[in-house]
N, C-alpha and C positions, 0 to 999 in steps of 0.2 A: 923237087917238092917246093911249092910256092911258099914265100914268107907270109903272104896274106891269104887267109883261109876264110871262105864264106861259110859260116856256121848257122845252124838253125836249132830252135827248140819249139815245143808245142805245149801250151797250157790248155787243158781241155775240160769241158763239162762232161759228166757221165751221161751216156745215152740211154741206159737201161738194159743193155745186153752186150755181150762180148763181140758178136759178129759186127754190129753196127759201130761199136767203139773202134775195132781194128780197122774197119773200112774207112772211118773218118780220119784216122791217123795216116792211112795210106794216101788219102786225098791231100792231106797237108804235106806229106813227104813229096808227092809228085809236084805240088805247087812250089815247094822249096827248091826242088831240083830244077824246075823251069826257070827259077830266078837265079840259078847258078850256085846254090848251096852244095857243099861237098860232104857235110856231116850234119846229122840231126839227132836229137835226143828227145825222149818222151818222159812223162811224169811217172812217179812211183806206182808200181803195179798198174800199168797204163791200160790194160785190157779188162780191168775189173773195177767195181766200185771200191772205195776205201772201207772195206768190210770190218776193219779192226776197231771201228766204233762200238762193236758188240763182240761178245764171246760166244759163238755158236758153232757147233761142229759142221753145220751145213755149208759153211764157207770154205771148207777144205776143197770143195768142188772146183774152186778157181785155180787150183794148183795143177801144174803140168811139168813134164821133164824139160830140162835144158841140157843140150841143144835139140833134143829129138822130139820135142813137143810141137803141136801144130802152130803155135804163134811164132816161135823162133824160126821154124822152117818157112813160114809165110813171109817173115821179115827178111830172110835170106833171099827169097825171090824178089822182094821189093828192092833190096840193095843192088842186086844184079840189074834190075830194070832201070833204076835211077842213077846208078853209079855213085851212090852216097854211102858213107860210113853211117851205121845206125846203132844207137844205144837203146836197148830194149829192156825195160824193167818189168819183171813178171814175178808171180808167186811160183817158186820152184819146188817140186817134189823130187828128191834124189832117190829115195826108196821109202817103203812104208814107215811112217813115223819120223822121217827126216825131211823137214820143210824149211825153206830159206826165202828171204826177201832178196831177190837176185836181179842183176842187170846183165844181160848178154851183150857182147860187143861184136858187131858184124862188119867185116871190111867191105869196101866199095864193090868188090867182085862177088859178094855173097858168102865169103868164107867166114865161118864161125871162128873168131879169134880166142874166145874164152869168156869168162864171166866173173863178176864181182859179187860177193855175198855180204850183205849188210852186217857189220860187226856189232853195233850198239843197238839193242832192242828195247824200246820203251815199254812200260807197263803202268800207264796212268789213265785217268778217266778220258774216254774218247779215243785212246790210242793203246788198245789192249793187244800189243803185238807179241808179247811173250806167249800168249795163248796159241799162236799160230807158228811162229818162227823160231828156229834155233839160231844162236849167234853165228855169224859168218866164220868160216874156218879155212878160207882160201887165200889169205894174205891180202896184199895191196897191189894187185897186178896193174901194170901200165902196158897198154896194147900199142904195138907199132903198126899203125894204120896207114892208109893211102894219104891221109892229110897230116899225119904227125903222131905224136905220142899222146894217147888218150887214156885218162883214168876215170874212175867212178867212185863216188862217195854218196851214200843214200840217206836222205832226210835227217833223222835224229843223229846220224854220224857227225853231222856238221858241227855239233856242239863240242866235239872232242878234237883238239888240235893235233893229236899224235898222228892220226891217219892222214890228215892234210899234209903233214910234214913227210910221212913215209912215201906218199905219192910223189911229192917233189923230189925226194932222194932217189926214187925209182925212175925219174926222168920225165914226169908228166909235163906237157905243155898246155893242155886243156883238160879240166876235170868237170865232168857232168855231175850235178847234184840233184837227181830227181827226188821230189818231195811231195808230202801231203800235210800241209800245216794250216791251222785254222785261225781265223780272225780273233784277236784278243789274247791268244795264247802266246804268240811269238812274233807278232808284227814288228815290234821294236827290234828284235834280234835279226829278223830276216834281212834287213838292209844294212846290218852291222857285221854279222859274223862272216859271210862269204867275202865281202870286200876286204875284211881284215885278214882272212886266210889267203886271199890272192896276193896281198902285200907281203905277208910273212913268208910265203913260199914262192912268190915271184913267178906265177903262171896265171893263165886265164881260167875263169870258172863260169860255167853255165848253170844258173840257179833256176830250177823249174818247180813250180807249185801248181797243184790242181786249182780249179776255180768252181765256186758254186756250192750249194747244199745238196747232199745226196740222200738216198733213201734209208740208210741204216743209222742215222743219228743227226745231231744238230750242228755238227762241225760246219762252219762256213769257210770254205777254202778260198783264200783271198788272192790267188794269182800273183800278180806283180813279179813275174819271172823276168830274168835279165841275164845279160853277159857282163862280166866285170873283168878289167884288165889287170896286169901285174902291178900297176900303181894304185889299185883300189878304186878306179874310176869306172862308172857305168859306160858301156859301149852302146851309145844311142839311148833311147828312152826305155824306161821300165814299162813292162806290159800292164794292161788293165787289171784292176782289182776285182772286176765283176764279170768280165766277158772272156770267152775263148779267144785265143790268139796264137798265130804263128809268128814267131820272132826270128828275123834273119839279120845277121850282123857280119861285117868284115872284121876279122881278128888278125892283127899284124903280129905274127909270131916273132918277128925281128925285135919287138919290144922286150921280149923275155931276156935276151942277151944284154940289151942296153940297160935294163933295170938291174940285172945281176952284177953287171960291171960297176954300175953307179953305187948301188946300195951294199953289195957284197955280203949279204946275210949268210949265204952258204959258206963263204970263206971264213967268217967269224963265228961259226957254230963252235960249241964246246962239248961234243959228245963224251969226252973224257970226264966231264963234270956232272953228267946227267944220270948217273947210276940210280939215284934215289927215285927217279921218275917211274921206274919199272918195278919197284917193290910193291907187293900187294898191300 
């Protein structure tokens, strides 16, 4: 396994329907593969609009099973075609009444490796997610992929340091953070929290945001997606704040060991002193 991994992410505008949205992401994935990318991740609930700006039962129609729904199966075919690992965020229905904000992780040969379910569910103006999603109940999995150990943390999760740390303890080298966050609400935090988490946990993070205004509300998703390294430094430029963009960067996983030896944060942890952190 190479130390340098060419990784990609997509920040996309909503097309108006699922079929064209998926087709557009397939085009981006093929373009990334043509440029040598070996792993790619998409934005939160990538095949749908951000319907959580409203609370309406009609939007349960976007939900599908994981891994046996049409989108994940189609992404498995795409992974086999391109030879890329793919992180696929969708609205999951497990059974009637059990809905989750989920990201499937598919290996480069098309194997479904498992999924992550968003733990922290917001319920504030423009982000009415508790109406749709149950809190995640599948832990903090890290997937052993063709390019290395990949974890996922979804949008609002990023405000909670505990999950970032658990992903690090579980061996993550790269964590994808698919998001839908709007201008004025969190712009200041967007370029602060993920670099800080990358430093604290000494791994790479791919921070993905939607871009543009969509049909169900006034949220102006501001893009500016990026990769950040274990020193908290952006890898290349941050993406546009107004346009769709495919971002491809070379990530030197060798930097993870270098930083962990230099800063030794994992060595100096004190889990014996942290009991109070998990009291309700």
